[in-house]
C-alpha positions as CSV (number, residue, x, y, z in Angstrom):
1,X,-3.0,-33.7,22.9
2,X,-4.4,-35.3,19.9
3,X,-2.1,-33.7,17.6
4,X,-1.9,-36.9,15.8
5,X,-5.4,-36.4,14.7
6,X,-5.1,-33.1,13.5
7,X,-5.1,-33.6,9.9
8,X,-4.2,-30.4,7.8
9,X,-5.5,-30.2,4.2
10,X,-7.7,-32.4,2.5
11,X,-7.0,-36.1,1.7
12,X,-7.8,-37.3,-1.8
13,X,-9.9,-40.5,-0.3
14,X,-11.7,-41.0,-3.9
15,X,-8.6,-41.4,-5.4
16,X,-8.9,-45.3,-4.8
17,X,-12.6,-45.3,-4.8
18,X,-13.2,-47.2,-8.4
19,X,-11.0,-50.2,-7.7
20,X,-12.2,-50.4,-3.7
21,X,-15.9,-50.2,-5.0
22,X,-15.2,-53.1,-7.7
23,X,-13.7,-55.1,-4.7
24,X,-16.9,-54.4,-2.6
25,X,-19.1,-55.5,-5.6
26,X,-17.1,-58.8,-6.0
27,X,-17.5,-59.1,-1.9
28,X,-21.1,-58.7,-2.1
29,X,-21.6,-61.1,-5.4
30,X,-19.4,-63.6,-3.7
31,X,-21.3,-63.4,-0.4
32,X,-24.6,-63.9,-2.4
33,X,-23.4,-66.9,-4.4
34,X,-22.0,-68.6,-0.8
35,X,-25.5,-67.5,0.8
36,X,-27.2,-69.4,-1.9
37,X,-24.9,-72.6,-2.1
38,X,-23.5,-73.1,1.4
39,X,-26.4,-71.3,3.2
40,X,-25.9,-70.1,7.0
41,X,-24.7,-72.6,9.7
42,X,-27.8,-72.1,11.9
43,X,-27.2,-72.5,15.4
44,X,-29.5,-74.5,18.0
45,X,-31.4,-71.3,18.7
46,X,-32.8,-71.6,15.2
47,X,-32.6,-75.0,14.3
48,X,-34.1,-76.6,17.7
49,X,-32.0,-78.9,20.0
50,X,-30.9,-79.3,23.8
51,X,-28.6,-77.7,26.0
52,X,-27.3,-79.3,29.0
53,X,-24.9,-77.1,31.8
54,X,-22.8,-79.3,33.7
55,X,-20.0,-78.2,36.6
56,X,-17.1,-80.4,37.1
57,X,-15.0,-80.7,40.4
58,X,-12.1,-80.0,38.4
59,X,-11.0,-78.3,35.1
60,X,-11.9,-80.9,32.2
61,X,-10.3,-81.4,28.9
62,X,-13.0,-80.3,26.0
63,X,-11.5,-82.3,23.5
64,X,-11.6,-85.8,25.5
65,X,-15.1,-85.1,26.3
66,X,-15.8,-84.5,22.4
67,X,-14.2,-87.7,21.7
68,X,-16.6,-89.9,24.2
69,X,-19.7,-88.1,22.8
70,X,-19.6,-90.1,19.5
71,X,-22.7,-92.5,20.0
72,X,-25.6,-91.8,17.5
73,X,-27.8,-90.2,20.0
74,X,-25.3,-87.3,20.9
75,X,-23.2,-87.3,17.5
76,X,-22.1,-83.7,16.4
77,X,-22.6,-82.2,19.8
78,X,-20.8,-79.2,20.5
79,X,-19.0,-78.5,23.6
80,X,-17.5,-75.5,25.1
81,X,-16.7,-73.7,28.3
82,X,-19.5,-71.9,30.0
83,X,-17.6,-69.1,32.1
84,X,-14.9,-71.3,34.0
85,X,-13.0,-74.2,33.1
86,X,-15.0,-76.1,35.0
87,X,-18.2,-75.4,33.8
88,X,-19.2,-77.2,30.4
89,X,-21.9,-76.5,27.9
90,X,-23.2,-79.3,25.4
91,X,-25.5,-78.6,22.6
92,X,-26.9,-81.4,20.9
93,X,-29.1,-81.2,17.8
94,X,-32.6,-82.6,17.5
95,X,-32.8,-85.9,16.2
96,X,-35.8,-87.5,14.6
97,X,-37.4,-90.2,17.0
98,X,-34.9,-89.6,19.7
99,X,-36.3,-87.6,23.1
100,X,-34.1,-85.0,24.7
101,X,-34.1,-86.9,28.1
102,X,-32.3,-89.7,26.1
103,X,-29.6,-87.5,24.8
104,X,-28.9,-85.8,28.4
105,X,-28.6,-89.2,29.9
106,X,-25.7,-90.3,27.6
107,X,-24.2,-87.1,27.8
108,X,-24.1,-87.4,31.7
109,X,-23.2,-90.7,31.6
110,X,-20.0,-90.0,29.3
111,X,-19.4,-86.9,31.7
112,X,-19.3,-89.0,34.7
113,X,-16.6,-91.3,33.1
114,X,-14.4,-88.4,33.3
115,X,-15.5,-87.0,36.7
116,X,-17.8,-89.3,39.0
117,X,-18.7,-85.9,40.9
118,X,-19.9,-83.8,37.9
119,X,-23.4,-82.1,38.6
120,X,-26.0,-81.4,36.1
121,X,-26.9,-77.5,36.6
122,X,-29.4,-77.1,33.6
123,X,-31.1,-78.6,30.8
124,X,-33.1,-76.4,28.0
125,X,-34.8,-77.8,25.1
126,X,-35.5,-75.8,22.0
127,X,-38.2,-77.3,19.6
128,X,-37.8,-77.1,16.0
129,X,-40.8,-75.6,15.4
130,X,-39.8,-72.7,18.0
131,X,-36.4,-72.4,16.1
132,X,-38.0,-71.8,12.9
133,X,-40.3,-69.0,14.3
134,X,-37.0,-67.4,15.6
135,X,-35.4,-67.4,12.4
136,X,-38.3,-66.1,10.8
137,X,-38.5,-63.4,13.6
138,X,-35.1,-62.5,13.3
139,X,-35.2,-62.3,9.3
140,X,-38.3,-60.1,9.7
141,X,-36.4,-57.9,12.5
142,X,-33.3,-57.1,10.1
143,X,-35.8,-56.2,7.1
144,X,-38.2,-54.0,9.5
145,X,-34.8,-52.2,10.5
146,X,-33.6,-51.6,7.0
147,X,-37.0,-50.3,6.0
148,X,-37.2,-47.9,8.9
149,X,-33.8,-46.6,8.2
150,X,-34.9,-46.5,4.5
151,X,-37.8,-44.1,5.3
152,X,-35.5,-42.1,7.7
153,X,-32.9,-41.4,5.3
154,X,-35.3,-40.5,2.6
155,X,-36.7,-37.9,4.7
156,X,-33.2,-36.7,6.0
157,X,-31.0,-36.6,2.7
158,X,-31.2,-35.6,-0.6
159,X,-32.4,-39.2,-2.5
160,X,-28.9,-39.6,-4.1
161,X,-27.4,-39.4,-0.6
162,X,-30.1,-41.6,0.7
163,X,-29.5,-44.0,-2.3
164,X,-25.9,-44.0,-1.2
165,X,-26.4,-44.8,2.8
166,X,-29.1,-47.7,2.1
167,X,-26.6,-49.4,-0.5
168,X,-23.9,-49.1,2.1
169,X,-26.1,-50.6,4.6
170,X,-27.2,-53.4,2.5
171,X,-23.5,-53.8,1.7
172,X,-22.3,-54.6,5.4
173,X,-25.2,-56.7,6.1
174,X,-24.7,-58.9,3.0
175,X,-20.9,-59.1,3.2
176,X,-21.0,-60.0,7.2
177,X,-23.3,-62.8,6.5
178,X,-21.2,-63.8,3.5
179,X,-18.4,-64.2,5.8
180,X,-20.5,-66.5,8.4
181,X,-21.6,-68.4,5.4
182,X,-18.1,-68.9,3.7
183,X,-16.4,-70.2,7.2
184,X,-19.8,-71.5,8.0
185,X,-19.5,-69.9,11.4
186,X,-22.4,-70.6,13.9
187,X,-25.4,-68.2,13.4
188,X,-27.2,-68.0,16.6
189,X,-29.4,-65.1,18.4
190,X,-26.2,-63.3,19.6
191,X,-24.7,-63.0,16.0
192,X,-28.4,-62.0,14.8
193,X,-27.8,-59.0,17.7
194,X,-24.4,-58.0,16.6
195,X,-26.0,-57.8,12.9
196,X,-28.4,-55.1,14.0
197,X,-25.7,-53.4,16.2
198,X,-23.8,-53.4,12.6
199,X,-26.6,-51.8,11.0
200,X,-26.8,-49.1,13.5
201,X,-23.3,-48.4,13.9
202,X,-22.8,-47.9,10.1
203,X,-25.9,-46.0,9.6
204,X,-24.4,-43.6,12.5
205,X,-21.0,-43.4,10.5
206,X,-22.6,-42.7,7.1
207,X,-25.1,-39.7,8.7
208,X,-22.2,-38.0,10.2
209,X,-20.4,-38.0,6.9
210,X,-23.1,-37.2,4.8
211,X,-24.1,-33.8,7.3
212,X,-20.8,-32.7,6.6
213,X,-21.0,-33.1,2.9
214,X,-24.5,-31.1,3.0
215,X,-22.5,-28.4,4.9
216,X,-19.7,-28.4,2.7
217,X,-21.7,-28.1,-0.4
218,X,-23.2,-25.0,0.8
219,X,-19.9,-23.5,2.0
220,X,-17.3,-24.4,-0.9
221,X,-19.1,-22.7,-3.8
222,X,-16.3,-23.4,-6.3
223,X,-15.3,-27.2,-5.1
224,X,-16.2,-29.9,-7.5
225,X,-18.4,-32.6,-6.0
226,X,-15.0,-34.6,-5.6
227,X,-13.4,-32.1,-3.6
228,X,-16.5,-31.4,-1.2
229,X,-16.6,-35.4,-0.3
230,X,-12.8,-35.6,0.1
231,X,-12.7,-32.6,2.5
232,X,-15.6,-33.5,4.3
233,X,-14.3,-37.4,4.9
234,X,-11.1,-35.5,5.9
235,X,-13.0,-33.5,8.4
236,X,-14.7,-36.3,10.0
237,X,-11.6,-38.7,10.1
238,X,-10.5,-37.5,13.7
239,X,-14.0,-38.5,14.9
240,X,-14.0,-41.6,12.8
241,X,-10.7,-42.6,14.1
242,X,-11.6,-42.0,17.8
243,X,-15.0,-43.6,17.6
244,X,-13.6,-46.8,15.7
245,X,-10.6,-47.3,17.6
246,X,-12.2,-47.1,21.3
247,X,-15.1,-49.2,19.7
248,X,-12.3,-51.8,18.2
249,X,-10.7,-52.1,21.9
250,X,-13.7,-53.2,23.4
251,X,-14.9,-55.3,20.6
252,X,-11.4,-57.2,20.4
253,X,-11.5,-57.8,23.8
254,X,-14.7,-59.4,23.8
255,X,-13.4,-61.5,20.7
256,X,-10.4,-62.9,22.7
257,X,-11.5,-63.1,25.9
258,X,-15.3,-62.8,26.0
259,X,-15.8,-66.6,25.9
260,X,-17.6,-69.0,23.5
261,X,-21.1,-67.9,24.3
262,X,-20.6,-64.4,22.7
263,X,-17.6,-65.2,20.1
264,X,-20.2,-64.9,17.4
265,X,-21.5,-61.4,18.8
266,X,-18.0,-60.0,18.8
267,X,-17.0,-61.7,15.7
268,X,-20.4,-60.0,13.8
269,X,-19.4,-56.9,15.6
270,X,-15.5,-56.9,14.4
271,X,-16.6,-57.7,10.9
272,X,-19.3,-54.8,10.5
273,X,-17.1,-52.3,12.1
274,X,-14.4,-52.8,9.7
275,X,-16.8,-53.2,6.6
276,X,-19.0,-50.4,7.9
277,X,-16.3,-47.9,8.2
278,X,-15.0,-48.1,4.8
279,X,-18.4,-48.5,3.0
280,X,-18.9,-45.1,4.4
281,X,-16.7,-43.6,2.1
282,X,-16.2,-46.3,-0.6
283,X,-19.9,-47.3,-1.0
284,X,-22.1,-44.6,0.2
285,X,-20.1,-41.3,-0.7
286,X,-18.7,-42.7,-4.1
287,X,-22.2,-44.1,-5.2
288,X,-23.7,-40.3,-4.4
289,X,-20.6,-38.9,-6.7
290,X,-21.6,-41.3,-9.1
291,X,-25.3,-40.8,-9.1
292,X,-24.5,-37.2,-9.8
293,X,-24.7,-35.2,-6.7
294,X,-23.7,-31.4,-6.7
295,X,-24.3,-28.2,-5.1
296,X,-27.6,-27.5,-6.4
297,X,-29.0,-30.4,-5.4
298,X,-28.2,-29.4,-1.8
299,X,-29.7,-25.7,-2.0
300,X,-33.0,-25.4,0.1
301,X,-36.1,-25.2,-2.1
302,X,-37.4,-21.8,-2.4
303,X,-41.1,-21.1,-1.5
304,X,-42.8,-18.6,-3.5
305,X,-44.8,-16.1,-1.7
306,X,-48.7,-15.5,-2.5
307,X,-48.5,-12.3,-4.9
308,X,-45.0,-12.1,-5.3
309,X,-45.7,-12.1,-9.3
310,X,-47.8,-9.1,-8.9
311,X,-46.6,-5.5,-9.4
312,X,-46.1,-3.6,-6.1
313,X,-48.4,-0.8,-5.4
314,X,-45.7,1.1,-3.4
315,X,-44.8,4.6,-5.3
């Protein structure tokens, strides 16, 4: 049934490891430069602001509504559909000296010009202080997740493999954040949730590969580290293709048809899955090779029994 996934022999994945690793290093450095210079386009969840949800009696042209919202009180408003084409969500930035109620009145007045039967369904306000706390807590959540993963892999694997897995995780997070910074995509709580999901997904993929590498180091007594790693990646490739493929089907569907509210979440997942899949090979595994991993490092430590150095009393 899955003959297309029945891979014979061993594929030399590490043949292109050096240039791809250099490309990864360039992506990481570029991402860090962009984060330092351009920063992140924080959403209203982190910067604070007002959200107005409206229901029109007929489908409304979002571009026309955006063009109407040009007054100083509501300039820069984010207008998007919320569910159907008749439901519209307007996100307003916090402005110093301007009350949220005044902004809402302007939005409703402009919306009434397009449709006198428009109704206001919901108004939410997030203060700047609350948004700042969310940003701090979100960053802390990512940091704590990475620290917990570092502790876990330190106990689970030999330190060279652990270092590779942690480097791959940091690579995935930095590159994903870098893309959001370069393209100035809005970073809200849904994107943060997607970023944490990427951390778990990437770690799972790396652990599967590393478990097979550890097994094969004990089985392939005459194989070089490169041969063992290539063979291990080849053996897990069917699992990687099936897992990544089925996950991408869902994520692409969310990206294309999920709506604006979860578009950032789907974007983060889409980037993370692609980057995380190749980083398991060309960042995590290749770094372990460069650190000198070999069969001796995988051998279990022999515990010397008490009295083993004493002469036997048996005749």
